[in-house]
C-alpha positions in Angstrom: 115.1 112.9 15.1 112.5 111.1 13.0 110.2 113.1 10.8 107.1 114.5 12.6 104.1 112.0 12.6 101.9 114.4 10.7 104.1 114.1 7.6 103.3 110.4 7.4 99.6 111.1 8.1 99.5 113.5 5.2 101.0 110.9 2.9 98.4 108.3 4.1 95.4 110.7 3.6 96.7 111.6 0.2 97.1 107.9 -0.8 93.5 107.3 0.5 92.3 110.1 -1.6 94.1 108.5 -4.7 92.3 105.1 -3.9 89.0 106.8 -3.7 89.7 108.5 -7.0 90.7 105.3 -8.6 87.5 103.7 -7.3 85.5 106.2 -9.2 84.8 108.6 -6.4 86.4 111.7 -7.9 84.4 114.4 -6.1 85.0 113.0 -2.5 88.6 112.3 -3.5 89.2 115.8 -4.6 87.4 117.2 -1.5 89.7 115.1 0.7 92.8 116.1 -1.2 91.9 119.8 -0.9 91.1 119.5 2.8 94.4 117.7 3.4 96.5 120.3 1.4 94.7 123.2 3.3 95.5 121.4 6.7 99.1 120.9 5.5 99.6 124.6 4.7 98.3 125.5 8.1 100.6 122.8 9.7 103.7 124.2 8.0 102.9 127.7 9.3 102.5 126.2 12.8 105.7 124.3 12.5 107.7 127.3 11.4 106.2 129.3 14.3 107.2 126.6 16.8 110.6 126.3 15.2 111.2 130.1 15.6 110.1 130.0 19.2 112.4 127.1 19.9 115.3 129.3 18.7 115.5 130.5 22.3 118.3 127.9 22.7 120.7 130.4 21.2 120.0 133.1 23.8 120.1 130.5 26.6 123.5 129.3 25.4 124.8 132.8 25.0 123.9 133.6 28.7 125.4 130.3 29.9 128.7 131.1 28.2 128.9 134.3 30.4 127.9 132.5 33.6 130.3 129.5 33.1 133.1 131.8 32.1 132.7 134.0 35.2 132.4 131.0 37.4 135.6 129.5 36.1 137.4 132.8 36.6 136.2 132.9 40.2 137.3 129.2 40.7 140.8 130.2 39.7 141.0 133.1 42.0 141.3 133.4 45.7 137.6 132.8 46.2 137.9 129.5 44.4 140.3 128.4 47.1 137.7 128.6 49.8 136.1 125.1 50.1 132.5 126.3 50.7 132.7 128.8 47.8 134.3 126.3 45.6 131.6 123.8 46.2 129.0 126.4 45.4 130.6 127.6 42.3 131.0 124.0 41.1 127.2 123.5 41.6 126.6 126.5 39.4 128.8 124.8 36.7 127.0 121.6 36.9 123.6 123.2 36.8 124.8 125.3 33.9 125.6 122.2 32.0 122.1 120.8 32.8 120.6 123.9 31.3 122.9 123.7 28.3 121.8 120.1 27.7 118.2 121.1 27.8 118.9 123.9 25.4 120.6 121.4 23.0 117.2 119.4 23.1 115.4 122.6 22.0 117.9 123.0 19.2 117.5 119.4 18.1 113.7 119.8 18.1 114.0 123.0 16.1 116.2 121.3 13.6 113.7 118.5 13.2 110.9 120.9 12.6 113.0 123.0 10.2 114.2 119.9 8.3 110.5 119.3 7.4 109.6 123.0 7.0 109.5 123.2 3.2 106.3 121.5 2.0 106.9 118.8 -0.5 105.4 119.4 -4.0 101.8 118.2 -4.3 101.6 114.7 -5.5 99.6 113.6 -8.7 97.1 110.9 -8.5 98.8 107.5 -8.7 102.2 108.9 -7.8 104.2 106.9 -5.2 104.7 108.4 -1.8 
């Protein structure tokens, strides 16, 4: 997954603050930089909270392992030989796979947020992004 858009926004705002400072507008540039850094810290806290909430994928997968395992055992037994029961159990397996796929999306989103969780060191004026 690409980096979240707010990471690029931060870099653009800091670059703009650098431009303002270079143009002799030190006070407004410093105010903008302070505002951006305050926002960035709040954003990091929010990102970490969302990432923690998205860890539900682990619990979902644990439950699905149990469901899928029991369904597979039933399919191998006498109940699995009955066509109507077998069809229903196969639906449960298919739908379990759909839930597993959705949980994987949660895991990927969490990983993307976590990969960007550590705030980069503050840049100095004139430093490249």
